[in-house]
Structures are given as C-alpha cells and as structure tokens.
C-alpha positions in Angstrom: 75.8 -12.5 -123.8 73.1 -14.6 -125.5 72.7 -12.3 -128.5 76.3 -12.4 -129.7 78.1 -14.7 -132.2 74.8 -15.3 -134.1 76.9 -15.8 -137.3 76.7 -19.6 -136.5 73.3 -20.7 -137.9 70.7 -21.3 -135.3 69.5 -24.4 -137.1 73.0 -26.0 -136.7 73.1 -25.2 -133.1 69.6 -26.6 -132.5 70.5 -29.8 -134.2 73.2 -30.3 -131.6 71.2 -29.1 -128.6 69.2 -32.3 -128.0 72.4 -34.2 -127.1 73.9 -31.4 -125.1 73.0 -32.7 -121.7 74.0 -36.3 -122.1 70.4 -37.6 -122.4 69.6 -41.1 -123.6 68.5 -41.1 -127.2 65.0 -42.2 -128.0 63.9 -43.7 -131.2 62.2 -41.4 -133.7 58.4 -41.2 -133.0 55.5 -40.2 -135.1 54.0 -36.7 -134.6 50.8 -38.0 -133.2 52.6 -40.1 -130.6 54.7 -37.1 -129.5 51.7 -34.8 -129.3 49.8 -37.4 -127.3 52.7 -37.5 -124.8 52.8 -33.7 -124.5 49.0 -33.7 -123.9 49.4 -36.4 -121.2 52.3 -34.5 -119.5 50.8 -31.1 -119.4 49.6 -29.9 -116.0 46.1 -31.2 -115.2 44.3 -27.8 -115.3 45.8 -26.6 -118.6 43.1 -25.4 -121.0 43.2 -26.4 -124.8 45.8 -29.1 -124.2 45.7 -30.2 -127.9 46.5 -26.6 -128.9 49.5 -26.4 -126.6 50.7 -29.8 -127.8 50.5 -28.8 -131.4 52.4 -25.5 -130.9 55.1 -27.2 -128.9 55.5 -30.0 -131.4 55.8 -27.5 -134.3 58.5 -25.6 -132.5 60.5 -28.8 -131.9 60.0 -30.0 -135.5 60.7 -26.6 -137.2 64.0 -26.2 -135.2 65.1 -29.9 -135.6 65.1 -30.4 -131.8 64.6 -34.0 -130.8 61.2 -34.3 -129.0 62.6 -36.5 -126.3 60.9 -36.9 -123.0 63.6 -35.0 -121.3 63.3 -32.1 -123.8 59.5 -32.1 -123.6 59.6 -32.0 -119.8 62.2 -29.2 -119.8 59.9 -27.0 -121.9 56.9 -27.8 -119.8 58.7 -27.1 -116.6 60.0 -23.7 -117.8 56.6 -22.7 -119.2 54.8 -23.7 -116.0 57.2 -21.7 -113.9 57.0 -18.6 -116.2 53.3 -18.4 -116.9 51.4 -21.5 -115.6 50.5 -22.1 -119.3 48.9 -18.7 -120.0 49.9 -17.3 -123.5 49.5 -13.8 -122.2 49.6 -13.9 -118.3 48.3 -11.0 -116.3 50.6 -9.1 -114.0 49.1 -7.5 -110.8 49.6 -3.7 -110.7 51.1 -3.7 -114.2 49.9 -0.2 -115.1 51.6 1.3 -112.1 54.8 -0.7 -112.6 54.9 0.4 -116.3 54.4 4.1 -115.4 57.2 4.0 -112.9 59.5 2.3 -115.4 58.7 4.9 -118.1 59.4 7.8 -115.7 62.7 6.1 -114.7 63.8 5.8 -118.3 62.7 9.3 -119.1 64.7 10.7 -116.2 67.8 8.7 -117.3 67.8 10.4 -120.7 66.7 13.8 -119.3 63.2 13.9 -120.8 61.2 16.1 -118.4 58.5 14.4 -116.3 56.0 17.1 -117.2 56.5 16.3 -120.9 55.9 12.6 -120.3 52.7 13.3 -118.3 51.4 15.7 -121.0 52.0 13.2 -123.7 50.2 10.5 -121.8 47.1 12.7 -121.6 46.7 12.7 -125.4 43.5 10.8 -126.4 44.1 7.6 -128.2 42.0 6.3 -131.1 39.6 4.5 -128.8 38.7 7.8 -127.1 40.6 7.2 -123.8 43.8 8.9 -122.9 47.0 6.9 -123.0 47.4 7.5 -119.3 44.0 5.8 -118.6 44.8 2.9 -120.9 48.1 2.5 -119.2 46.5 2.4 -115.8 44.0 -0.3 -116.9 46.6 -2.6 -118.6 46.5 -6.1 -117.2 48.9 -8.0 -119.4 52.3 -7.4 -121.1 50.7 -7.9 -124.6 48.2 -5.2 -123.9 50.8 -2.9 -122.4 53.2 -3.3 -125.4 50.4 -2.6 -127.9 49.4 0.5 -126.0 52.9 1.8 -126.0 53.5 1.1 -129.7 50.3 2.9 -130.5 51.4 5.8 -128.3 54.7 6.1 -130.0 53.1 6.2 -133.5 50.2 8.6 -132.6 51.6 11.2 -130.2 53.4 14.2 -131.8 57.2 13.6 -131.5 56.4 10.2 -130.0 59.0 8.3 -131.9 61.6 11.0 -131.4 61.1 11.4 -127.7 59.9 8.0 -126.6 61.3 5.3 -129.0 63.0 2.7 -126.8 60.9 3.5 -123.8 58.6 0.5 -124.2 59.0 -1.2 -120.8 58.1 -4.6 -122.1 61.2 -6.6 -123.0 60.0 -10.2 -122.5 56.7 -11.8 -123.2 54.6 -14.9 -124.0 54.2 -18.2 -122.1 58.0 -18.7 -121.7 58.7 -15.0 -121.0 61.3 -14.9 -123.8 63.3 -11.8 -124.7 61.7 -9.9 -127.6 65.3 -8.9 -128.7 66.2 -12.5 -128.8 63.2 -13.3 -130.9 63.9 -10.5 -133.3 67.5 -11.7 -133.7 66.4 -15.3 -134.4 63.3 -14.9 -136.6 64.8 -16.0 -139.9 63.3 -19.4 -140.0 60.1 -18.6 -138.1 57.6 -21.1 -139.6 54.4 -19.1 -139.4 53.0 -16.2 -141.5 53.4 -13.3 -139.1 50.4 -11.4 -137.7 52.2 -8.1 -137.6 55.6 -7.8 -136.0 57.9 -10.3 -134.2 57.1 -8.5 -131.0 53.5 -9.3 -131.5 54.2 -12.9 -132.3 56.1 -13.3 -129.0 52.9 -12.6 -127.2 51.0 -15.4 -129.1 51.2 -19.0 -127.8 52.7 -20.3 -131.0 55.4 -17.5 -131.2 56.1 -17.5 -127.5 56.7 -21.3 -127.5 58.8 -21.2 -130.7 61.2 -18.5 -129.5 61.2 -19.8 -125.9 62.2 -23.3 -127.1 64.8 -21.7 -129.3 66.3 -19.9 -126.3 66.2 -23.0 -124.1 67.8 -25.4 -126.7 69.4 -23.1 -129.3 73.0 -23.8 -128.2 75.0 -27.0 -127.5 76.2 -27.6 -124.0 78.2 -30.2 -122.0 76.2 -29.9 -118.8 75.7 -33.1 -116.7 72.0 -32.3 -116.0 69.3 -29.9 -117.3 69.4 -27.8 -114.1 72.2 -25.7 -115.6 70.3 -25.1 -118.9 67.4 -23.8 -116.8 69.8 -21.4 -115.1 71.1 -20.3 -118.5 67.5 -19.7 -119.6 67.3 -17.0 -116.9 70.9 -15.7 -116.9 72.0 -16.1 -120.5 73.6 -18.8 -122.6 76.6 -20.5 -121.0 76.2 -18.5 -117.7 76.5 -21.7 -115.6 79.6 -22.9 -117.5 81.2 -19.4 -117.2 80.3 -19.1 -113.5 82.2 -22.4 -112.9 85.2 -20.9 -114.8 85.0 -17.8 -112.6 85.0 -20.0 -109.6 88.2 -21.7 -110.9 89.8 -18.3 -111.5 89.0 -17.3 -107.9 90.6 -20.4 -106.6 93.7 -20.1 -108.7 94.2 -16.4 -108.2 92.9 -15.9 -104.6 90.7 -13.0 -106.0 87.0 -13.1 -105.1 84.7 -12.8 -108.1 81.0 -12.5 -108.6 79.9 -15.8 -110.2 77.6 -14.0 -112.7 78.8 -15.7 -115.9 80.0 -12.5 -117.5 83.6 -13.1 -118.6 84.1 -9.7 -120.3 82.3 -6.4 -120.0 79.6 -6.2 -122.6 80.2 -3.7 -125.4 83.4 -2.5 -123.9 87.1 -2.9 -124.6 87.9 -2.2 -120.9 88.8 -5.3 -118.8 86.2 -6.4 -116.2 86.9 -8.0 -112.9 87.1 -11.5 -114.3 89.6 -10.5 -117.0 91.7 -8.6 -114.5 91.9 -11.6 -112.2 92.9 -13.9 -115.1 95.6 -11.4 -116.1 97.3 -11.9 -112.7 97.7 -15.6 -113.7 99.2 -14.6 -117.1 102.8 -15.8 -116.2 101.5 -19.2 -114.9 99.2 -19.6 -117.9 102.0 -18.6 -120.3 99.6 -16.1 -121.9 99.8 -12.4 -122.7 96.9 -10.0 -122.1 95.7 -9.8 -125.7 95.5 -13.6 -125.9 93.6 -13.8 -122.7 91.1 -11.3 -124.0 90.7 -13.1 -127.3 90.0 -16.4 -125.5 87.6 -14.9 -123.0 85.6 -13.6 -126.0 84.9 -17.3 -126.7 82.8 -17.4 -123.5 79.5 -17.2 -125.4 80.3 -20.5 -127.3 81.0 -24.1 -126.7 84.4 -23.6 -128.2 85.6 -21.9 -125.0 85.9 -25.3 -123.4 88.5 -26.3 -125.9 90.6 -23.1 -125.4 94.0 -23.1 -123.7 92.8 -20.5 -121.2 89.9 -22.6 -120.0 92.0 -25.8 -119.7 95.0 -24.1 -118.0 92.9 -22.2 -115.5 91.2 -25.4 -114.3 94.5 -27.1 -114.1 96.0 -24.4 -111.9 92.9 -24.2 -109.7 92.6 -28.0 -109.2 96.3 -28.2 -108.4 95.8 -25.5 -105.8 92.7 -27.1 -104.3 93.9 -30.6 -104.6 90.6 -31.8 -106.0 88.5 -31.6 -109.2 86.3 -28.5 -109.6 82.8 -28.4 -111.1 82.4 -27.4 -114.7 79.0 -25.9 -114.1 77.9 -23.7 -111.2 74.5 -22.0 -110.7 75.2 -18.3 -111.3 74.9 -16.0 -108.2 72.6 -13.4 -109.8 69.9 -11.5 -108.0 67.0 -11.0 -110.4 66.0 -7.5 -111.1 62.8 -6.4 -112.8 60.1 -3.9 -112.2 57.7 -6.9 -111.9 59.8 -8.5 -109.1 58.8 -7.4 -105.6 61.0 -9.8 -103.5 64.6 -11.0 -103.6 64.9 -13.8 -106.1 68.0 -15.3 -107.7 68.9 -17.3 -110.8 69.6 -20.3 -108.6 66.1 -20.0 -107.1 64.6 -20.0 -110.6 66.7 -22.9 -111.8 65.8 -25.0 -108.8 62.1 -24.3 -109.0 62.1 -25.2 -112.7 64.1 -28.4 -111.9 61.5 -29.4 -109.3 58.8 -29.2 -112.0 61.0 -31.0 -114.5 61.6 -33.9 -112.0 57.8 -34.2 -111.4 57.2 -34.3 -115.2 59.8 -37.0 -115.7 58.2 -39.0 -112.9 54.8 -38.7 -114.6 56.3 -39.8 -117.9 57.8 -42.9 -116.3 54.6 -43.7 -114.4 56.1 -43.2 -111.0 
C-alpha cells in the first residue's frame, strides 16, 4: 500500500507532513538549537549523541520536515522501539532464522533443497563457505552483504537465488529497503555503494525511516495512528476506521487491516464486496466504488463521495459519531518474531516512549 501513487513528489508530501497531526506550530529555530534539543532528548545511554543529532537534523532539513518537538519525539520513539539506537542492531539466532527463510522461499519456487545446500557450501572470497558465514551472521547488514556476495559469486546464483535475500528491512528505524529504493531521488549523501547498503547506515536508516514516518499528509488527531501506519502502511489507521464503518453500515464483519482492495489484483476483496452491498444506498455502481477505493493510499480518499457516504450511513445506523482512525488489527509476521505481536501493540509501545520524550521536553 505504501509504495503506490508515488507520482506525487515526496518533497511536496513531506512539506505537508509536519502539520498532519494538528500539532502546534513552533517558530523556526537555528540548526544548532534543534540539534542541541535532539541531544538532550536522546535516551541517556545513547552513544555518539552528537552524531545521532546531526543525522536526524539533516534528514529533517533535506526533506523539509519541520523539526518540531513533536516530530523529534516521534522519530526518537520509533527509533528506540525498533533498535534502541543501534545503527545495525544484532538479532539473536539470525543465521538460523535466515537459513529457514531461504529454505522456505526455495521450496515456494520449487528450487530443490539439495541444490541450495550445495550452493551454500561454495567457498566465499574470505575462505569460508557461505553456509559458515551465514551461521555466524549477527546483524541484518552482515547477512544482507553475505547474500549479495553469494548471488554474485556462486554459479547461477543470480538465476537461481535472485530475490531470495531474506533481509527486507534494516537500519535503526527498520525501514523497508523497497521503500528506500523507491524514494531515493533526493537522497542528500554521496552513496557508499547501493541504497540497500545506505539503509544499514545510521544516516541512511534515519533519512528513509523519517521519510516513511512523515512522508505523507494525514488528518489524525494524535501521533499514535501515524505510529501504527509506520508498522502497517500509510493510511492503514484511517482505512481501518473506514472498514469499521463499512461493517457497521452493512452488517458484514471485516478484518480491520487497512487494505481496501486486493494488492496487484482486479478481483474484489472482502472490503470491496461489503461496500458493493451498500451500492444502492450509496447511489454508486461497482466500477465507481472500485475507482474510489483505489484512492485509499492517499489523503484524497477522505474527500471522496464513497468515504463520506459510508460514514453517513454507518453513523445513522449506530446513532453516534464513529472514529476516523482505528488501530489496525494486524498480527505481525516475520521470521524474527517469536511471539504474538500486533500493530496495536507496536503503536502503543512507541506512543509510551513518545509521551515520555514529550514530558522530558517540557521539563516534567
């Protein structure tokens, strides 16, 4: 969801992002003052505080995002939750997790397990087999580099294993590498290799993480819902509220996942099918419903006839106003996750850190 409709310039969206959660505007401040505030608000045990402050400030400045206290605390809260301010955090048991993921992906595309095992036994340029290096990997940056080396060095590596790299997020904000690659046009640094490699650096991880957090305008009443979107995708909280309204108006139970249409498919999903049952009451035909649901990855959806009419029907049925933002009911799935976690859990944990940061900023 968050990778579509990128024809709108990221810079324009970022210019709007700072006012998207109804925050009070602060007077423009000098760079040294902003960086001093970031240094002061960083968690007490953070190493190289000046370095973190500089990279965060550059990301705000380059993307024309207002460095308000609220925006600064939002970034610090997400980063603390995702990595405790480690540019390349270690992951316990990463080698084993990665091998299981590689085997799963190989089986999915019918690459024999014996072929994968044989390929991993090839010796890499440092004299160790790729299997040994994989087992010893401790961070996602290290694992990603091993796999890229493996693809380029092993016979038929690119043909057989391109796309098998199990690392899809990285850096101190755990931003999607695909998102970074799609939004690298105005990257302010001279790249050290690829965008993938930049994501694993502190400067790149913060730049693209901040772009993902603030790169779209919203009408949310509080940052909690932007935190949920950081995990679930742009506008997931707004769209989950729309799904909730559709359920109330139609009587059809829906998963509040924020996905209004099936990705990369012309077939109607559960939300679209439920909306179609309201077609007569909405005064809309199926093609129009589909066209307006496709606005679900933009702020413009809130001005659509479909959005407004569904809430009118739902609120008339319920006899009360309904929320315009709801935490998505998504269970987080990743080879790295070993217990049941949800988007709501993530958003609330980040919000707790955000509230503590705001309290420090106000001297409470």
